[in-house]
N, CA and C atoms as a LAMMPS dump frame, in Angstrom:
ITEM: TIMESTEP
0
ITEM: NUMBER OF ATOMS
711
ITEM: BOX BOUNDS ff ff ff
-5.0000000000000000e+02 5.0000000000000000e+02
-5.0000000000000000e+02 5.0000000000000000e+02
-5.0000000000000000e+02 5.0000000000000000e+02
ITEM: ATOMS id mol type element x y z
1 1 1 N -304.439 128.944 458.147
2 1 2 C -304.947 128.125 459.242
3 1 3 C -306.387 128.501 459.536
4 2 1 N -307.241 127.522 459.543
5 2 2 C -308.652 127.752 459.817
6 2 3 C -308.964 127.453 461.27
7 3 1 N -310.185 127.731 461.68
8 3 2 C -310.581 127.446 463.05
9 3 3 C -310.461 125.962 463.349
10 4 1 N -310.044 125.637 464.578
11 4 2 C -309.865 124.235 464.951
12 4 3 C -310.168 124.074 466.41
13 5 1 N -310.482 122.844 466.785
14 5 2 C -310.72 122.543 468.187
15 5 3 C -309.753 121.465 468.607
16 6 1 N -309.703 121.159 469.889
17 6 2 C -308.823 120.091 470.336
18 6 3 C -307.54 120.646 470.896
19 7 1 N -306.424 120.315 470.227
20 7 2 C -305.126 120.667 470.764
21 7 3 C -304.909 122.174 470.857
22 8 1 N -305.628 122.957 470.041
23 8 2 C -305.409 124.398 470.076
24 8 3 C -305.927 125.035 471.359
25 9 1 N -306.602 124.26 472.217
26 9 2 C -307.038 124.807 473.499
27 9 3 C -305.886 124.821 474.498
28 10 1 N -304.811 124.068 474.204
29 10 2 C -303.656 124.034 475.072
30 10 3 C -302.758 125.233 474.802
31 11 1 N -301.751 125.359 475.61
32 11 2 C -300.798 126.448 475.43
33 11 3 C -299.765 126.01 474.397
34 12 1 N -299.772 126.691 473.267
35 12 2 C -298.918 126.291 472.15
36 12 3 C -297.929 127.407 471.834
37 13 1 N -296.69 127.014 471.603
38 13 2 C -295.641 127.944 471.198
39 13 3 C -295.029 127.45 469.897
40 14 1 N -294.946 128.346 468.92
41 14 2 C -294.255 128.042 467.671
42 14 3 C -292.952 128.825 467.658
43 15 1 N -291.85 128.117 467.501
44 15 2 C -290.529 128.729 467.416
45 15 3 C -290.047 128.616 465.976
46 16 1 N -289.749 129.757 465.362
47 16 2 C -289.351 129.781 463.955
48 16 3 C -287.916 130.263 463.797
49 17 1 N -287.16 129.548 463.005
50 17 2 C -285.877 130.048 462.539
51 17 3 C -286.142 131.266 461.645
52 18 1 N -285.112 132.072 461.391
53 18 2 C -285.325 133.25 460.547
54 18 3 C -284.773 133.06 459.137
55 19 1 N -283.446 132.957 459.003
56 19 2 C -282.828 132.874 457.673
57 19 3 C -283.153 131.548 456.998
58 20 1 N -283.797 131.627 455.837
59 20 2 C -284.192 130.424 455.123
60 20 3 C -285.522 129.863 455.579
61 21 1 N -286.132 130.486 456.566
62 21 2 C -287.406 130.001 457.116
63 21 3 C -288.424 131.136 457.122
64 22 1 N -288.401 131.982 458.142
65 22 2 C -289.281 133.157 458.138
66 22 3 C -288.971 134.022 456.92
67 23 1 N -287.705 134.216 456.676
68 23 2 C -287.232 134.9 455.471
69 23 3 C -286.775 133.813 454.502
70 24 1 N -287.298 133.8 453.303
71 24 2 C -287.006 132.711 452.375
72 24 3 C -285.539 132.641 451.989
73 25 1 N -284.88 133.795 451.905
74 25 2 C -283.455 133.792 451.595
75 25 3 C -282.637 133.96 452.871
76 26 1 N -281.359 133.605 452.806
77 26 2 C -280.468 133.702 453.96
78 26 3 C -279.871 135.099 453.999
79 27 1 N -280.427 135.941 454.865
80 27 2 C -279.988 137.329 454.91
81 27 3 C -278.605 137.48 455.533
82 28 1 N -278.217 136.567 456.413
83 28 2 C -276.875 136.621 456.967
84 28 3 C -275.838 136.476 455.874
85 29 1 N -276.017 135.471 455.021
86 29 2 C -275.104 135.276 453.898
87 29 3 C -275.131 136.463 452.949
88 30 1 N -276.322 136.99 452.705
89 30 2 C -276.473 138.129 451.803
90 30 3 C -275.698 139.338 452.311
91 31 1 N -275.814 139.613 453.601
92 31 2 C -275.105 140.746 454.195
93 31 3 C -273.598 140.533 454.146
94 32 1 N -273.146 139.327 454.494
95 32 2 C -271.704 139.08 454.513
96 32 3 C -271.105 139.081 453.112
97 33 1 N -271.854 138.633 452.121
98 33 2 C -271.37 138.707 450.742
99 33 3 C -271.079 140.143 450.333
100 34 1 N -271.871 141.06 450.851
101 34 2 C -271.729 142.475 450.472
102 34 3 C -270.761 143.24 451.371
103 35 1 N -270.715 142.924 452.664
104 35 2 C -269.985 143.767 453.613
105 35 3 C -268.843 143.07 454.354
106 36 1 N -268.564 141.797 454.06
107 36 2 C -267.495 141.084 454.776
108 36 3 C -266.671 140.264 453.783
109 37 1 N -265.896 140.942 452.988
110 37 2 C -265.099 140.281 451.954
111 37 3 C -264.164 139.234 452.569
112 38 1 N -264.161 138.042 451.989
113 38 2 C -263.3 136.97 452.463
114 38 3 C -263.939 136.041 453.477
115 39 1 N -265.214 136.229 453.767
116 39 2 C -265.875 135.447 454.815
117 39 3 C -266.144 134.003 454.424
118 40 1 N -266.166 133.704 453.134
119 40 2 C -266.552 132.37 452.669
120 40 3 C -265.592 131.28 453.157
121 41 1 N -264.31 131.577 453.232
122 41 2 C -263.351 130.576 453.702
123 41 3 C -263.656 130.173 455.147
124 42 1 N -264 131.156 455.962
125 42 2 C -264.379 130.871 457.352
126 42 3 C -265.676 130.086 457.385
127 43 1 N -266.591 130.443 456.513
128 43 2 C -267.88 129.758 456.46
129 43 3 C -267.714 128.285 456.096
130 44 1 N -266.751 127.982 455.238
131 44 2 C -266.507 126.58 454.882
132 44 3 C -266.088 125.768 456.1
133 45 1 N -265.304 126.394 456.972
134 45 2 C -264.898 125.702 458.201
135 45 3 C -266.101 125.415 459.087
136 46 1 N -267.08 126.326 459.047
137 46 2 C -268.303 126.119 459.828
138 46 3 C -269.124 124.973 459.258
139 47 1 N -269.342 124.973 457.954
140 47 2 C -270.209 123.963 457.352
141 47 3 C -269.574 122.575 457.305
142 48 1 N -268.262 122.508 457.501
143 48 2 C -267.604 121.2 457.588
144 48 3 C -267.352 120.806 459.04
145 49 1 N -267.983 121.538 459.963
146 49 2 C -267.934 121.223 461.4
147 49 3 C -266.545 121.353 462.012
148 50 1 N -265.682 122.149 461.388
149 50 2 C -264.368 122.417 461.971
150 50 3 C -264.504 123.397 463.133
151 51 1 N -265.386 124.373 462.968
152 51 2 C -265.655 125.354 464.019
153 51 3 C -267.157 125.552 464.135
154 52 1 N -267.602 126.079 465.271
155 52 2 C -269.002 126.417 465.461
156 52 3 C -269.284 127.826 464.971
157 53 1 N -270.544 128.208 464.969
158 53 2 C -270.908 129.525 464.439
159 53 3 C -270.388 130.662 465.312
160 54 1 N -270.276 130.42 466.61
161 54 2 C -269.781 131.482 467.487
162 54 3 C -268.355 131.87 467.119
163 55 1 N -267.48 130.884 466.959
164 55 2 C -266.103 131.171 466.563
165 55 3 C -266.062 131.726 465.145
166 56 1 N -266.924 131.216 464.274
167 56 2 C -266.977 131.729 462.907
168 56 3 C -267.306 133.218 462.899
169 57 1 N -268.296 133.614 463.694
170 57 2 C -268.647 135.032 463.771
171 57 3 C -267.483 135.868 464.299
172 58 1 N -266.788 135.359 465.297
173 58 2 C -265.663 136.111 465.855
174 58 3 C -264.541 136.263 464.831
175 59 1 N -264.381 135.278 463.956
176 59 2 C -263.364 135.376 462.911
177 59 3 C -263.811 136.277 461.764
178 60 1 N -265.111 136.28 461.49
179 60 2 C -265.652 137.125 460.416
180 60 3 C -265.767 138.581 460.859
181 61 1 N -265.97 138.785 462.141
182 61 2 C -266.195 140.126 462.7
183 61 3 C -265.235 141.193 462.162
184 62 1 N -263.902 140.964 462.102
185 62 2 C -262.998 142.012 461.608
186 62 3 C -263.138 142.296 460.117
187 63 1 N -263.808 141.406 459.393
188 63 2 C -263.958 141.583 457.95
189 63 3 C -265.081 142.547 457.598
190 64 1 N -266.003 142.779 458.526
191 64 2 C -267.137 143.667 458.258
192 64 3 C -266.674 145.103 458.056
193 65 1 N -267.154 145.711 456.989
194 65 2 C -266.887 147.124 456.726
195 65 3 C -268.179 147.759 456.215
196 66 1 N -268.718 148.693 456.993
197 66 2 C -269.946 149.356 456.582
198 66 3 C -270.69 149.92 457.77
199 67 1 N -271.52 150.914 457.521
200 67 2 C -272.308 151.515 458.589
201 67 3 C -273.607 150.738 458.778
202 68 1 N -274.249 150.965 459.902
203 68 2 C -275.526 150.309 460.149
204 68 3 C -276.543 150.714 459.096
205 69 1 N -276.571 151.991 458.742
206 69 2 C -277.53 152.456 457.749
207 69 3 C -277.331 151.76 456.413
208 70 1 N -276.07 151.6 456.01
209 70 2 C -275.78 150.928 454.749
210 70 3 C -276.25 149.475 454.779
211 71 1 N -275.986 148.799 455.881
212 71 2 C -276.347 147.385 455.967
213 71 3 C -277.852 147.189 456.073
214 72 1 N -278.517 148.05 456.838
215 72 2 C -279.971 147.951 456.961
216 72 3 C -280.638 148.213 455.614
217 73 1 N -280.216 149.266 454.933
218 73 2 C -280.806 149.587 453.636
219 73 3 C -280.615 148.439 452.649
220 74 1 N -279.436 147.848 452.674
221 74 2 C -279.163 146.727 451.773
222 74 3 C -280.051 145.531 452.119
223 75 1 N -280.18 145.248 453.404
224 75 2 C -281.016 144.126 453.84
225 75 3 C -282.465 144.318 453.414
226 76 1 N -282.983 145.525 453.583
227 76 2 C -284.38 145.785 453.239
228 76 3 C -284.625 145.683 451.738
229 77 1 N -283.582 145.925 450.958
230 77 2 C -283.719 145.798 449.513
231 77 3 C -283.599 144.372 449.007
232 78 1 N -283.001 143.511 449.807
233 78 2 C -282.73 142.141 449.371
234 78 3 C -283.637 141.09 450.006
235 79 1 N -284.289 141.439 451.118
236 79 2 C -285.046 140.422 451.871
237 79 3 C -286.242 139.901 451.095
238 80 1 N -286.54 138.631 451.348
239 80 2 C -287.711 137.984 450.752
240 80 3 C -288.447 137.229 451.861
241 81 1 N -289.301 137.935 452.57
242 81 2 C -290.101 137.289 453.608
243 81 3 C -290.939 136.191 452.976
244 82 1 N -291.03 135.048 453.656
245 82 2 C -291.893 133.982 453.155
246 82 3 C -293.257 134.587 452.812
247 83 1 N -293.744 134.37 451.578
248 83 2 C -294.976 135.042 451.139
249 83 3 C -296.218 134.693 451.95
250 84 1 N -296.159 133.625 452.73
251 84 2 C -297.314 133.212 453.521
252 84 3 C -297.122 133.459 455.013
253 85 1 N -295.996 134.063 455.386
254 85 2 C -295.739 134.223 456.818
255 85 3 C -296.705 135.209 457.466
256 86 1 N -297.031 136.293 456.79
257 86 2 C -297.932 137.291 457.375
258 86 3 C -299.291 136.683 457.711
259 87 1 N -299.86 135.93 456.793
260 87 2 C -301.171 135.322 457.05
261 87 3 C -301.054 134.223 458.099
262 88 1 N -299.945 133.5 458.1
263 88 2 C -299.737 132.467 459.11
264 88 3 C -299.673 133.081 460.5
265 89 1 N -298.926 134.162 460.624
266 89 2 C -298.802 134.813 461.929
267 89 3 C -300.138 135.389 462.382
268 90 1 N -300.894 135.979 461.454
269 90 2 C -302.211 136.521 461.802
270 90 3 C -303.128 135.416 462.317
271 91 1 N -303.068 134.252 461.695
272 91 2 C -303.885 133.125 462.139
273 91 3 C -303.465 132.644 463.522
274 92 1 N -302.158 132.623 463.772
275 92 2 C -301.673 132.238 465.106
276 92 3 C -302.214 133.192 466.165
277 93 1 N -302.2 134.466 465.875
278 93 2 C -302.702 135.456 466.828
279 93 3 C -304.185 135.23 467.109
280 94 1 N -304.956 134.947 466.067
281 94 2 C -306.39 134.709 466.248
282 94 3 C -306.648 133.517 467.163
283 95 1 N -305.795 132.525 467.093
284 95 2 C -305.97 131.306 467.88
285 95 3 C -305.341 131.387 469.264
286 96 1 N -304.617 132.453 469.53
287 96 2 C -303.933 132.56 470.809
288 96 3 C -302.675 131.717 470.883
289 97 1 N -302.113 131.381 469.715
290 97 2 C -300.866 130.623 469.651
291 97 3 C -299.7 131.606 469.645
292 98 1 N -298.768 131.418 470.545
293 98 2 C -297.603 132.298 470.608
294 98 3 C -296.579 131.901 469.55
295 99 1 N -295.897 132.901 469.012
296 99 2 C -294.85 132.663 468.023
297 99 3 C -293.657 133.541 468.345
298 100 1 N -292.497 132.94 468.351
299 100 2 C -291.247 133.662 468.573
300 100 3 C -290.238 133.213 467.528
301 101 1 N -289.246 134.055 467.294
302 101 2 C -288.203 133.744 466.323
303 101 3 C -286.898 133.464 467.05
304 102 1 N -286.263 132.346 466.698
305 102 2 C -284.944 132.003 467.219
306 102 3 C -283.973 132.006 466.049
307 103 1 N -282.931 132.816 466.137
308 103 2 C -282.011 132.939 465.014
309 103 3 C -280.563 132.928 465.471
310 104 1 N -279.726 132.247 464.704
311 104 2 C -278.284 132.347 464.91
312 104 3 C -277.712 133.401 463.976
313 105 1 N -278.604 134.268 463.476
314 105 2 C -278.203 135.374 462.625
315 105 3 C -277.974 136.639 463.432
316 106 1 N -278.151 137.783 462.799
317 106 2 C -277.782 139.069 463.386
318 106 3 C -279.004 139.959 463.592
319 107 1 N -279.025 140.627 464.72
320 107 2 C -280.228 141.335 465.155
321 107 3 C -280.661 142.479 464.259
322 108 1 N -279.709 143.219 463.68
323 108 2 C -280.095 144.458 462.999
324 108 3 C -280.948 144.205 461.764
325 109 1 N -280.654 143.148 461.02
326 109 2 C -281.484 142.911 459.838
327 109 3 C -282.798 142.226 460.2
328 110 1 N -282.791 141.424 461.247
329 110 2 C -284.047 140.79 461.666
330 110 3 C -285.042 141.847 462.132
331 111 1 N -284.606 142.728 463.021
332 111 2 C -285.513 143.763 463.537
333 111 3 C -285.989 144.684 462.42
334 112 1 N -285.104 145.018 461.487
335 112 2 C -285.475 145.922 460.392
336 112 3 C -286.49 145.281 459.456
337 113 1 N -286.297 144.011 459.148
338 113 2 C -287.218 143.309 458.252
339 113 3 C -288.575 143.11 458.919
340 114 1 N -288.573 142.742 460.19
341 114 2 C -289.847 142.597 460.902
342 114 3 C -290.601 143.921 460.934
343 115 1 N -289.89 145.004 461.209
344 115 2 C -290.536 146.316 461.255
345 115 3 C -291.088 146.699 459.884
346 116 1 N -290.356 146.411 458.835
347 116 2 C -290.811 146.72 457.475
348 116 3 C -292.172 146.095 457.189
349 117 1 N -292.398 144.91 457.727
350 117 2 C -293.64 144.181 457.458
351 117 3 C -294.664 144.314 458.583
352 118 1 N -294.44 145.249 459.502
353 118 2 C -295.385 145.469 460.59
354 118 3 C -295.398 144.354 461.614
355 119 1 N -294.276 143.655 461.752
356 119 2 C -294.188 142.504 462.654
357 119 3 C -293.269 142.772 463.837
358 120 1 N -293.054 144.029 464.151
359 120 2 C -292.096 144.385 465.196
360 120 3 C -292.489 143.875 466.577
361 121 1 N -293.736 143.458 466.746
362 121 2 C -294.163 142.93 468.047
363 121 3 C -293.642 141.517 468.304
364 122 1 N -293.179 140.831 467.261
365 122 2 C -292.697 139.46 467.437
366 122 3 C -291.382 139.465 468.215
367 123 1 N -291.36 138.715 469.291
368 123 2 C -290.13 138.598 470.078
369 123 3 C -289.137 137.714 469.325
370 124 1 N -287.88 138.155 469.285
371 124 2 C -286.877 137.317 468.634
372 124 3 C -285.594 137.281 469.442
373 125 1 N -284.871 136.19 469.269
374 125 2 C -283.575 135.978 469.912
375 125 3 C -282.533 135.82 468.809
376 126 1 N -281.401 136.494 468.956
377 126 2 C -280.365 136.402 467.927
378 126 3 C -279.044 136.901 468.49
379 127 1 N -278.014 136.844 467.657
380 127 2 C -276.754 137.479 468.001
381 127 3 C -276.893 138.984 467.793
382 128 1 N -276.066 139.744 468.479
383 128 2 C -276.194 141.204 468.469
384 128 3 C -274.962 141.846 467.822
385 129 1 N -275.208 142.819 466.951
386 129 2 C -274.122 143.554 466.305
387 129 3 C -274.019 144.948 466.911
388 130 1 N -272.816 145.325 467.301
389 130 2 C -272.543 146.679 467.785
390 130 3 C -271.774 147.4 466.687
391 131 1 N -272.35 148.472 466.179
392 131 2 C -271.726 149.24 465.101
393 131 3 C -270.859 150.35 465.681
394 132 1 N -269.646 150.472 465.151
395 132 2 C -268.716 151.499 465.613
396 132 3 C -268.664 152.655 464.623
397 133 1 N -268.161 153.781 465.091
398 133 2 C -268.097 154.979 464.257
399 133 3 C -267.158 154.826 463.068
400 134 1 N -266.195 153.906 463.159
401 134 2 C -265.231 153.731 462.066
402 134 3 C -265.684 152.688 461.049
403 135 1 N -266.977 152.365 461.041
404 135 2 C -267.575 151.421 460.089
405 135 3 C -267.107 149.989 460.308
406 136 1 N -266.652 149.674 461.527
407 136 2 C -266.377 148.293 461.903
408 136 3 C -267.444 147.855 462.9
409 137 1 N -267.45 146.57 463.22
410 137 2 C -268.483 146.059 464.126
411 137 3 C -267.869 145.097 465.137
412 138 1 N -268.618 144.859 466.194
413 138 2 C -268.34 143.74 467.091
414 138 3 C -269.627 142.936 467.213
415 139 1 N -269.48 141.64 467.429
416 139 2 C -270.636 140.75 467.516
417 139 3 C -270.705 140.167 468.914
418 140 1 N -271.874 140.279 469.528
419 140 2 C -272.086 139.787 470.886
420 140 3 C -273.097 138.643 470.865
421 141 1 N -273.051 137.831 471.925
422 141 2 C -273.872 136.624 471.982
423 141 3 C -274.69 136.617 473.271
424 142 1 N -275.879 137.226 473.236
425 142 2 C -276.699 137.347 474.453
426 142 3 C -277.271 136.026 474.964
427 143 1 N -277.375 135.019 474.091
428 143 2 C -278.035 133.764 474.485
429 143 3 C -277.146 132.559 474.19
430 144 1 N -275.976 132.476 474.841
431 144 2 C -275.088 131.333 474.61
432 144 3 C -275.468 130.155 475.496
433 145 1 N -274.78 129.056 475.323
434 145 2 C -274.907 127.918 476.235
435 145 3 C -273.541 127.679 476.853
436 146 1 N -273.467 127.743 478.159
437 146 2 C -272.195 127.555 478.842
438 146 3 C -271.599 126.196 478.504
439 147 1 N -270.332 126.21 478.114
440 147 2 C -269.643 124.966 477.812
441 147 3 C -269.85 124.457 476.404
442 148 1 N -270.564 125.212 475.573
443 148 2 C -270.805 124.794 474.184
444 148 3 C -270.646 126.002 473.272
445 149 1 N -269.762 125.888 472.285
446 149 2 C -269.531 126.979 471.343
447 149 3 C -270.073 126.665 469.956
448 150 1 N -270.96 125.68 469.866
449 150 2 C -271.47 125.283 468.56
450 150 3 C -272.208 126.429 467.879
451 151 1 N -273.04 127.155 468.643
452 151 2 C -273.831 128.252 468.079
453 151 3 C -273.642 129.528 468.889
454 152 1 N -273.772 130.662 468.217
455 152 2 C -273.75 131.927 468.935
456 152 3 C -274.995 132.08 469.788
457 153 1 N -276.135 131.756 469.211
458 153 2 C -277.409 131.739 469.931
459 153 3 C -277.809 130.295 470.166
460 154 1 N -277.903 129.891 471.424
461 154 2 C -278.285 128.506 471.723
462 154 3 C -279.806 128.397 471.716
463 155 1 N -280.333 127.9 470.626
464 155 2 C -281.777 127.782 470.488
465 155 3 C -282.353 126.741 471.448
466 156 1 N -281.572 125.717 471.747
467 156 2 C -282.053 124.688 472.676
468 156 3 C -282.283 125.255 474.066
469 157 1 N -281.356 126.095 474.523
470 157 2 C -281.496 126.707 475.842
471 157 3 C -282.75 127.571 475.907
472 158 1 N -283.008 128.315 474.844
473 158 2 C -284.191 129.177 474.806
474 158 3 C -285.458 128.328 474.794
475 159 1 N -285.456 127.276 473.987
476 159 2 C -286.616 126.376 473.958
477 159 3 C -286.869 125.788 475.343
478 160 1 N -285.825 125.303 475.973
479 160 2 C -285.97 124.689 477.294
480 160 3 C -286.502 125.685 478.318
481 161 1 N -286.128 126.952 478.179
482 161 2 C -286.587 127.974 479.118
483 161 3 C -288.088 128.21 479.016
484 162 1 N -288.682 127.85 477.878
485 162 2 C -290.123 128.028 477.674
486 162 3 C -290.921 126.751 477.935
487 163 1 N -290.252 125.669 478.254
488 163 2 C -290.919 124.374 478.328
489 163 3 C -292.061 124.34 479.339
490 164 1 N -291.853 124.855 480.523
491 164 2 C -292.885 124.757 481.564
492 164 3 C -294.107 125.614 481.264
493 165 1 N -293.946 126.628 480.432
494 165 2 C -295.059 127.545 480.155
495 165 3 C -295.983 127.041 479.048
496 166 1 N -295.58 125.985 478.329
497 166 2 C -296.367 125.535 477.177
498 166 3 C -296.581 124.026 477.199
499 167 1 N -297.734 123.612 476.668
500 167 2 C -298.046 122.194 476.548
501 167 3 C -297.464 121.594 475.274
502 168 1 N -297.304 122.424 474.254
503 168 2 C -296.815 121.947 472.957
504 168 3 C -295.869 122.989 472.375
505 169 1 N -294.666 122.564 472.034
506 169 2 C -293.703 123.455 471.384
507 169 3 C -293.415 122.916 469.989
508 170 1 N -293.695 123.75 469.001
509 170 2 C -293.514 123.397 467.592
510 170 3 C -292.31 124.155 467.058
511 171 1 N -291.447 123.462 466.327
512 171 2 C -290.261 124.12 465.771
513 171 3 C -290.333 124.102 464.252
514 172 1 N -290.031 125.249 463.635
515 172 2 C -290.026 125.372 462.179
516 172 3 C -288.645 125.857 461.761
517 173 1 N -287.916 125.038 460.999
518 173 2 C -286.553 125.418 460.653
519 173 3 C -286.088 124.846 459.337
520 174 1 N -284.802 125.114 459.048
521 174 2 C -284.287 124.671 457.75
522 174 3 C -282.846 124.176 457.755
523 175 1 N -282.036 124.524 458.768
524 175 2 C -280.619 124.255 458.609
525 175 3 C -279.883 123.791 459.846
526 176 1 N -278.574 124.003 459.833
527 176 2 C -277.674 123.443 460.837
528 176 3 C -277.951 123.945 462.245
529 177 1 N -278.237 125.222 462.401
530 177 2 C -278.461 125.751 463.75
531 177 3 C -279.791 125.288 464.338
532 178 1 N -280.601 124.611 463.516
533 178 2 C -281.903 124.123 463.976
534 178 3 C -281.86 122.664 464.433
535 179 1 N -280.72 122.014 464.256
536 179 2 C -280.635 120.586 464.564
537 179 3 C -280.862 120.323 466.051
538 180 1 N -280.149 121.032 466.906
539 180 2 C -280.274 120.784 468.351
540 180 3 C -281.674 121.089 468.885
541 181 1 N -282.246 122.263 468.607
542 181 2 C -283.588 122.529 469.146
543 181 3 C -284.656 121.606 468.582
544 182 1 N -284.471 121.149 467.353
545 182 2 C -285.477 120.251 466.77
546 182 3 C -285.566 118.939 467.541
547 183 1 N -284.472 118.542 468.174
548 183 2 C -284.486 117.304 468.953
549 183 3 C -285.308 117.447 470.233
550 184 1 N -285.513 118.672 470.677
551 184 2 C -286.215 118.927 471.935
552 184 3 C -287.663 119.365 471.731
553 185 1 N -288.025 119.692 470.489
554 185 2 C -289.385 120.158 470.204
555 185 3 C -290.36 118.984 470.153
556 186 1 N -291.643 119.277 470.373
557 186 2 C -292.681 118.245 470.313
558 186 3 C -293.073 117.915 468.879
559 187 1 N -292.976 118.903 468.005
560 187 2 C -293.344 118.738 466.603
561 187 3 C -292.395 119.591 465.776
562 188 1 N -291.884 119.029 464.677
563 188 2 C -290.877 119.724 463.875
564 188 3 C -291.315 119.801 462.42
565 189 1 N -291.239 120.998 461.852
566 189 2 C -291.384 121.216 460.418
567 189 3 C -289.991 121.513 459.876
568 190 1 N -289.578 120.774 458.841
569 190 2 C -288.187 120.867 458.397
570 190 3 C -288.065 120.962 456.881
571 191 1 N -287.19 121.844 456.43
572 191 2 C -286.772 121.87 455.033
573 191 3 C -285.656 120.834 454.85
574 192 1 N -285.198 120.591 453.603
575 192 2 C -284.354 119.421 453.326
576 192 3 C -283.127 119.203 454.209
577 193 1 N -282.315 120.228 454.454
578 193 2 C -281.104 120.011 455.254
579 193 3 C -281.469 119.549 456.654
580 194 1 N -282.405 120.249 457.289
581 194 2 C -282.82 119.866 458.638
582 194 3 C -283.522 118.514 458.624
583 195 1 N -284.31 118.257 457.603
584 195 2 C -285.018 116.984 457.506
585 195 3 C -284.037 115.817 457.481
586 196 1 N -282.957 115.956 456.728
587 196 2 C -281.955 114.899 456.654
588 196 3 C -281.25 114.715 457.988
589 197 1 N -280.956 115.817 458.669
590 197 2 C -280.32 115.729 459.99
591 197 3 C -281.249 115.035 460.989
592 198 1 N -282.536 115.36 460.921
593 198 2 C -283.505 114.711 461.809
594 198 3 C -283.591 113.222 461.517
595 199 1 N -283.612 112.875 460.236
596 199 2 C -283.7 111.46 459.853
597 199 3 C -282.531 110.671 460.431
598 200 1 N -281.336 111.22 460.327
599 200 2 C -280.154 110.526 460.83
600 200 3 C -280.19 110.357 462.341
601 201 1 N -280.908 111.254 463.011
602 201 2 C -280.99 111.191 464.474
603 201 3 C -282.251 110.496 464.966
604 202 1 N -283.046 109.992 464.039
605 202 2 C -284.26 109.286 464.418
606 202 3 C -285.37 110.187 464.925
607 203 1 N -285.331 111.467 464.558
608 203 2 C -286.351 112.423 464.985
609 203 3 C -287.38 112.61 463.872
610 204 1 N -288.635 112.351 464.168
611 204 2 C -289.695 112.543 463.18
612 204 3 C -289.857 114.024 462.873
613 205 1 N -290.11 114.331 461.615
614 205 2 C -290.369 115.724 461.238
615 205 3 C -291.306 115.747 460.04
616 206 1 N -291.819 116.911 459.734
617 206 2 C -292.75 117.1 458.63
618 206 3 C -292.108 118.037 457.619
619 207 1 N -292.018 117.599 456.375
620 207 2 C -291.42 118.419 455.328
621 207 3 C -292.367 119.549 454.929
622 208 1 N -291.801 120.695 454.605
623 208 2 C -292.609 121.836 454.161
624 208 3 C -291.783 122.686 453.21
625 209 1 N -292.47 123.497 452.423
626 209 2 C -291.791 124.428 451.53
627 209 3 C -291.963 125.866 451.976
628 210 1 N -293.116 126.17 452.566
629 210 2 C -293.397 127.536 452.99
630 210 3 C -294.429 127.506 454.113
631 211 1 N -294.797 128.686 454.598
632 211 2 C -295.708 128.735 455.742
633 211 3 C -297.16 128.431 455.377
634 212 1 N -297.487 128.406 454.11
635 212 2 C -298.808 127.891 453.737
636 212 3 C -298.879 126.405 454.072
637 213 1 N -297.815 125.669 453.751
638 213 2 C -297.761 124.25 454.103
639 213 3 C -297.88 124.055 455.605
640 214 1 N -297.109 124.836 456.359
641 214 2 C -297.122 124.698 457.815
642 214 3 C -298.53 124.936 458.353
643 215 1 N -299.184 125.989 457.87
644 215 2 C -300.524 126.309 458.342
645 215 3 C -301.537 125.228 458.029
646 216 1 N -301.494 124.708 456.792
647 216 2 C -302.461 123.683 456.391
648 216 3 C -302.268 122.395 457.188
649 217 1 N -301.023 121.981 457.349
650 217 2 C -300.759 120.747 458.096
651 217 3 C -301.107 120.931 459.565
652 218 1 N -300.772 122.09 460.098
653 218 2 C -301.039 122.343 461.509
654 218 3 C -302.53 122.379 461.801
655 219 1 N -303.315 122.858 460.852
656 219 2 C -304.775 122.838 461.024
657 219 3 C -305.266 121.43 461.33
658 220 1 N -304.778 120.461 460.55
659 220 2 C -305.2 119.084 460.761
660 220 3 C -304.739 118.537 462.092
661 221 1 N -303.53 118.893 462.482
662 221 2 C -302.99 118.41 463.752
663 221 3 C -303.76 118.997 464.925
664 222 1 N -304.09 120.266 464.848
665 222 2 C -304.834 120.903 465.932
666 222 3 C -306.256 120.362 466.022
667 223 1 N -306.83 120.019 464.871
668 223 2 C -308.204 119.52 464.864
669 223 3 C -308.284 118.082 465.356
670 224 1 N -307.322 117.258 464.956
671 224 2 C -307.349 115.836 465.318
672 224 3 C -305.924 115.311 465.319
673 225 1 N -305.196 115.478 466.413
674 225 2 C -303.786 115.108 466.466
675 225 3 C -303.513 113.667 466.056
676 226 1 N -304.33 112.696 466.505
677 226 2 C -304.067 111.288 466.214
678 226 3 C -304.268 110.982 464.738
679 227 1 N -305.323 111.54 464.167
680 227 2 C -305.595 111.291 462.754
681 227 3 C -304.553 111.965 461.879
682 228 1 N -304.164 113.194 462.255
683 228 2 C -303.22 113.951 461.44
684 228 3 C -301.852 113.305 461.412
685 229 1 N -301.498 112.585 462.467
686 229 2 C -300.172 111.976 462.539
687 229 3 C -299.939 110.994 461.397
688 230 1 N -301.03 110.4 460.897
689 230 2 C -300.844 109.429 459.825
690 230 3 C -301.501 109.819 458.523
691 231 1 N -302.038 111.008 458.436
692 231 2 C -302.831 111.38 457.268
693 231 3 C -302.007 111.918 456.125
694 232 1 N -300.749 112.254 456.339
695 232 2 C -299.949 112.857 455.282
696 232 3 C -298.585 112.187 455.195
697 233 1 N -298.555 110.903 454.806
698 233 2 C -297.305 110.16 454.833
699 233 3 C -296.234 110.731 453.926
700 234 1 N -296.596 111.363 452.841
701 234 2 C -295.574 111.875 451.935
702 234 3 C -294.798 113.029 452.559
703 235 1 N -295.382 113.668 453.562
704 235 2 C -294.7 114.778 454.203
705 235 3 C -293.911 114.333 455.431
706 236 1 N -294.224 113.165 455.938
707 236 2 C -293.53 112.688 457.128
708 236 3 C -292.132 112.205 456.775
709 237 1 N -291.187 112.486 457.636
710 237 2 C -289.805 112.018 457.448
711 237 3 C -289.334 111.377 458.74
């Protein structure tokens, strides 16, 4: 992202999903493949909309076997941070644009990966894992939505809580847990699954592959919002 004038003078917040977005691979799936044998059957119920992620986590919870150290070490060896995220975040800081992470994943691998890359200052919201001495875990949900069990972390509620503090809220995501917050954001960057969900709901979004794309497109929007809205039709969905 280069220097820009115009919209960047307003209060801007970028909310990023973590698994499949900030981190190119899905670390939640990676961890469960290694430490929660049998979780895939429960996951199928989630992806076919039989259950929400909160209930899925509660059903997967007893399957976890491993210490925090084992899981953190494994996560750090497997993670693939988006190769352009570091430069994107640095550019946001230079411009005074706030960035936070909203995840329906698990806190221990998010915090460990951010710390590994010197990004521990980034505020993030996620589900919380409590590790027990017997190598079992419990999963807690610090940011739920009352009356809705679709997600463990309600990203829409968090977005709404920031609405009055910002003039523009941008959402960057890739999957199912990003559908609800994307409907409430002012501008959405979406990978294929989220893009298709947005299309079906009549929500405009911008396709991207990585944070280099997000930065380049956002530069144009910040410099000239009206012109940028129509300047990249192949990316619009």
